[in-house]
MARPA-614870 format. One record per residue (C-alpha): residue in three letters; x, y, z; residue number from 0. Coordinates in Angstrom, 3 decimals, always signed. Layout:
! residues N
(site Ala (X Y Z) NUM)
...
This chain:
! residues 92
(site Val (+0.000 +0.000 +0.000) 0)
(site Asn (+2.793 +2.402 +0.889) 1)
(site Ala (+4.665 +1.592 -2.328) 2)
(site Ile (+1.778 +3.039 -4.337) 3)
(site Lys (+1.190 +5.860 -1.811) 4)
(site Gly (-2.220 +4.479 -0.807) 5)
(site Thr (-3.802 +6.010 +2.283) 6)
(site Thr (-6.571 +3.481 +2.969) 7)
(site Leu (-6.698 -0.300 +3.044) 8)
(site Glu (-10.125 -1.938 +3.000) 9)
(site Ile (-10.440 -5.647 +3.685) 10)
(site His (-13.709 -7.223 +2.529) 11)
(site Thr (-14.795 -10.587 +3.899) 12)
(site Val (-17.201 -13.179 +2.606) 13)
(site Gly (-18.412 -16.064 +4.706) 14)
(site Lys (-16.604 -17.105 +7.871) 15)
(site Leu (-13.247 -15.441 +7.248) 16)
(site Gln (-13.466 -12.676 +9.856) 17)
(site Gln (-10.559 -13.984 +11.954) 18)
(site Cys (-8.334 -14.188 +8.872) 19)
(site Ala (-9.283 -10.657 +7.850) 20)
(site Met (-8.572 -9.378 +11.352) 21)
(site Ala (-5.160 -11.064 +11.269) 22)
(site Val (-4.423 -9.378 +7.931) 23)
(site Ala (-5.511 -6.009 +9.372) 24)
(site Glu (-3.293 -6.535 +12.427) 25)
(site Gly (-0.329 -7.446 +10.245) 26)
(site Ala (-0.869 -4.434 +8.005) 27)
(site Ala (-1.123 -2.065 +10.973) 28)
(site Leu (+1.978 -3.437 +12.689) 29)
(site Gly (+3.862 -3.652 +9.406) 30)
(site Asn (+3.120 +0.017 +8.783) 31)
(site Tyr (+4.957 +1.006 +11.990) 32)
(site Gln (+7.896 +3.359 +11.656) 33)
(site Phe (+10.033 +5.047 +14.290) 34)
(site Ile (+11.081 +8.249 +12.589) 35)
(site His (+10.616 +10.755 +15.443) 36)
(site His (+14.216 +11.957 +15.450) 37)
(site Lys (+14.934 +11.901 +11.715) 38)
(site Pro (+15.171 +15.330 +10.085) 39)
(site Ser (+13.500 +14.041 +6.927) 40)
(site Ala (+10.692 +12.225 +8.760) 41)
(site Gln (+7.832 +13.583 +6.640) 42)
(site Lys (+9.630 +12.622 +3.446) 43)
(site His (+9.949 +8.966 +4.502) 44)
(site Lys (+6.642 +8.620 +6.364) 45)
(site Asn (+4.394 +5.728 +5.308) 46)
(site Ser (+1.233 +6.834 +3.540) 47)
(site Leu (-1.204 +4.286 +5.013) 48)
(site Ala (-3.529 +6.144 +7.391) 49)
(site Ser (-6.497 +3.815 +7.908) 50)
(site Ile (-7.503 +0.169 +7.650) 51)
(site Gly (-11.147 -0.787 +7.244) 52)
(site Leu (-12.842 -4.138 +7.763) 53)
(site Lys (-15.978 -4.622 +5.681) 54)
(site Gly (-18.451 -7.376 +6.397) 55)
(site Asn (-21.536 -8.198 +8.437) 56)
(site Asp (-20.282 -10.482 +11.178) 57)
(site Tyr (-17.713 -8.364 +13.037) 58)
(site Lys (-18.292 -7.938 +16.753) 59)
(site Glu (-17.512 -4.541 +18.200) 60)
(site Ser (-15.620 -6.217 +21.041) 61)
(site Asp (-13.319 -7.976 +18.542) 62)
(site Ile (-12.598 -4.715 +16.731) 63)
(site Asn (-11.896 -2.947 +20.045) 64)
(site Arg (-9.566 -5.769 +21.112) 65)
(site Leu (-7.693 -5.508 +17.803) 66)
(site Asn (-7.296 -1.731 +18.205) 67)
(site Ile (-6.029 -2.115 +21.779) 68)
(site Leu (-3.552 -4.804 +20.728) 69)
(site Val (-2.137 -2.699 +17.884) 70)
(site Glu (-1.942 +0.491 +19.974) 71)
(site Ala (-0.219 -1.320 +22.858) 72)
(site Thr (+2.317 -2.927 +20.522) 73)
(site Ile (+3.105 +0.430 +18.930) 74)
(site Lys (+3.562 +2.061 +22.359) 75)
(site Ala (+5.928 -0.728 +23.391) 76)
(site Arg (+7.905 -0.368 +20.161) 77)
(site Asn (+8.162 +3.391 +20.693) 78)
(site Leu (+9.496 +2.878 +24.225) 79)
(site Val (+12.094 +0.404 +23.004) 80)
(site Asn (+13.218 +2.658 +20.145) 81)
(site Glu (+13.259 +5.959 +22.061) 82)
(site Pro (+16.722 +7.022 +23.290) 83)
(site Val (+17.045 +6.743 +27.072) 84)
(site Asn (+17.839 +10.425 +27.520) 85)
(site His (+14.386 +11.290 +26.059) 86)
(site Leu (+12.465 +9.091 +28.496) 87)
(site Asn (+11.326 +10.630 +31.774) 88)
(site Ala (+8.553 +10.269 +34.305) 89)
(site Thr (+6.364 +12.958 +32.733) 90)
(site Gly (+6.463 +12.008 +29.094) 91)
């Protein structure tokens, strides 16, 4: 998606493939991660993917919320690991 400068990824499901589609969405979200906070040319190299949509009838809101929490928590952990120690403090 980023190679063609796409901003949205929509995953359509048919039948009982919701778990597979959610796994694809999770992989796409985590694969889109970049740690470019301290690069001077960050905007130039930033990935273009901004949103991922799941289309279908059988998604439970609780499953979508769980997926969002999982992705956000993983990204926060990656940011903490990648951030230089001298930038980490108790307030930020």
